[in-house]
N, C-alpha and C positions, 0 to 999 in steps of 0.2 A: 599653564594654559587654564583659563577659567571657563566654566560652562555657563551658558546663559541662564539667568535666573527665571523663576516662574513668571514674573511680571513681563519680562521681555518676550517670553514665549507667547503670553496672552496677547501682547500687542501685535506680534507677527500673525498669529491666528486671526485676530480681529481684522487686520488689513487684508489678509487673504480672503476671508469670508465676505468682506465689503466689496472687493473687486469681483468676486464670484457672483454676488447678488446683482451687481451692475450689468455684468455680461448676460446673465440669465434673464434679467428684466428687459434688456435691449432685444434679445432673441425673441422673447415672448411678445413684445410690442411689434416686432417685424412680422412674426407669424400671424398676429391678430390683424395687422393691416393687409397682409396678403389674403387672409381668409375673407375679410370684408370685401376686398376688391374682386375676388373670384365669385363670391356670392352675388354681388351687384351685377357683374357681367352676365351671370347665369339667369338671374331673376328679373332684370330690368326688361321692359317691353322693347321689342325691336321696332324702330320707326317704320311706319307704313308709308310706302311711296306708290302713288298711282302709276301703273305701267300699262302701256298699250302693246299690242303685238308688234313684233319686229317687222321692219319694212325691207324690201329688196333693193339692191343697188340701182336697178332700173328706175324705180320710183324716185329715189333720191336724185338721180341724174336728171329726170324730167323736172323735178322741183327746182333744181339749180338753174335750168334753162328758163323756167318761168320767173325765178327770182332775178336773174340777170336782165330779163326783158321788162320787168314791172316794178322791182323793189330796190335795185342796187343804187339808184340815184339818191334815195333818201336814207337808206340803211347801210350803205357802204358795201365794198366788195367782200369784206370778211365779217359782215354782220356787226361791225363795230359802231355803226351809227354815223350820221353826218350832222355837224353842228348847225342848228337852226332849221334843220330839215326833218330829221327822224331820229328816234332813240336807238340805242344799241339793242340788238336782238340776242345777244349772248346771254344764255341762262334763262330766257323767257320760256323756252320749250315749246312743244307741240300744243300745249293747252292755250297759250296766248295767241299763237298763230291761228289756231282753229277758231277761237272766239272772234278775233278781229276780222278774219276773212269770211267766215260763214255769216256774220251779221252785217256784212257790207261796209263796215267802218274803215276797212282798208281794202284797196288803196284809197287814201284820202283824196277827196276832190278839192278841198281848200282847208286852210287853217282856221279852226274855230275853237271856242272855249271847250267844246266837247264834240266829238265825232258822233253824229246821229246814226241810228240804225237805218240801213238801206238794203235794197235787194242785192244779193251777193254778186260781185263782179265775176268771180270764177265759179266754175261748176264744181260739184262735190269731189270728183276725181282730181281736179287741179288743186283744190284746197288740201286734200290729203298729200299730194305730191309736195307742195310748198311746205306744209307742216313737217313732212318727213325730212326735207332738206334742212330746215331750221333746227329740228331736233338733233339731227345727225351731226351738225357742225357747231351748234351752240349749247346743246343740252338743256335740261330743265324739266319741269313737271309735265306729265302726260295725262290725258283723260283716259280712264280705263274703258275697256269695251264691255259689252253686255248691258244688263238691266241696271239703270242708275237710280232706281227708286227703292224705297224701303217702307212699304205700306204698313208693315207690322209695327213700326215705330212712329206712327203718324203724330201721336201726342208729343213725343220727344221732339219731333221735327218742328211742331208748332212752338214749343218752348224755346228751342234754339233759334228759331226764326225771330221770335219776339226779342230775344236778347241781342242778336247779332245783325239783324237785317231790317227790322221794322222801323227803326229810327230814320232810315233813308228811303226805303221802298214802301213805307206805310204798311199798316196791318193787313191789307188785302193784296199787296204786291203790285199796286197800280203806279208806283213811282211817286216822286215828289221833287220839288225844287231844292237846289243847294246854292251855295254861295258862288259869286263870280261867274254867273251865267251857266253854271253846270247843273246837272239834275240826275236823279236816280231813275233809270228807265223802268218802263212797265215790264214786269217779269213774265206776264202771261204770253208775251210775244216770243219768248225764248224757248228753245227746246231743252230737254233734259241735259244733253251734252253741253249746250252753251252755258247753262247755269252752273254746271260742275266746272267747266273751264274757267268761268269768271271767278269762282271761289278759289281756284288754284292760282290764277294769274293776277287778280286784282286790277282790272282795267279802270282807267280814269281815277276817281276819288275812292274807289272801293278798295278795302284792305285785302291782303292775301291771307287765306286761311290754310296754313300748312296742316299736315296730318297730326301734328302734336297739339294743334288748337281744336280742330274739328276732324275727327277720324273719318275715313271713307264711309263707314256706316252712318255716321251723323250727317254727313253731307247728303247722302241719299235720302235720309229721313227729312231733311229740309226740302229737298226737291219734291218729295211726295206731298208735303204740306202745301207747297206753292201750287202744285197741280190740283190739289184738293180745293184750295181757295178759288182757283180759276174755274173749276167746274161746279162750284156751289150755286145753288138756286138763288136768284136774286129775291130779296123779300119785297121788292117793289118800291115805288117812290123814287125820288131823285137821289142818286148815290152820293153826290157831292164829293167825288174823288175817292170814296171808300174810306174816309178818315174816321168814321164812327160817329158817336153821339155828340161830340164837342162841336163840330161845325154845324151839325143839324140843329142843335139847341141854339147856337148863335144866330143862325138864319131865322129860326122860329121867333126868337126874341126880337130881332130887328124888324121882321115883318109884322109881328104882333104890335110892337110899340109904335111902328109907323102907322098902322091902321088905327090905333087908339088916338094918336095925336091928330090924324086927319079927321077922325070922327068928332073929336072935341072942337077942332077949328070949324068944322061945318056946323056943329050945333051952336057955337058962339055966333057965327055969322047969321044964323037963322034967328037967334034971339035979338 
């Protein structure tokens, strides 16, 4: 019987150490991945969701009765929507229901490119009941209760408004025309809750601003800026829709050039 030589022993030791390194490397990698996962879960910000106070079953039942009497024809028995009549209400939440009902856009009187603002068809109590029923059965975003302004961040609200809202509603919030017969409405007619609800639900051509895009604090800052604009003292003169110096300069140029041409024609006729 022969004993293994030194070379064979070294080969065995080498193979064993290589396998050991692979196992320990895999365990270290697994430990690192688990550590990173736990750290991300602990340190990542929790998504903020606007929540309203809970509603009682009686309010939901009253909202269901109102829905069956006024909304079921267009939006379906189970909020699933009806083709060529009305969209699904599943997932729109209390925010969309409150905005559409409180601004009188719903119930719709006729199909148009865009539903205009009208006096509300339902009273505030009925609006809350309908909104509670839609929220309870379809889920979705809710307008928070309490103060919806953030006057301490007015400058931030102005910056966010210019980045996200001014292109449609113009710099003073007086609205403007869009394509295909649609338009961005005047924001000074809306209440704080309606502006917040619009940012959550994205009515018509407006995009939705979830809390990962604009936090509740930033939404409130935008509302403060809108209200500040609405209460600002007018500098006088013709506002021209509040679009700023561009249309004012254009009007001044056209009026001035027209006056110069008219004067030159008059002087030529006199000569």
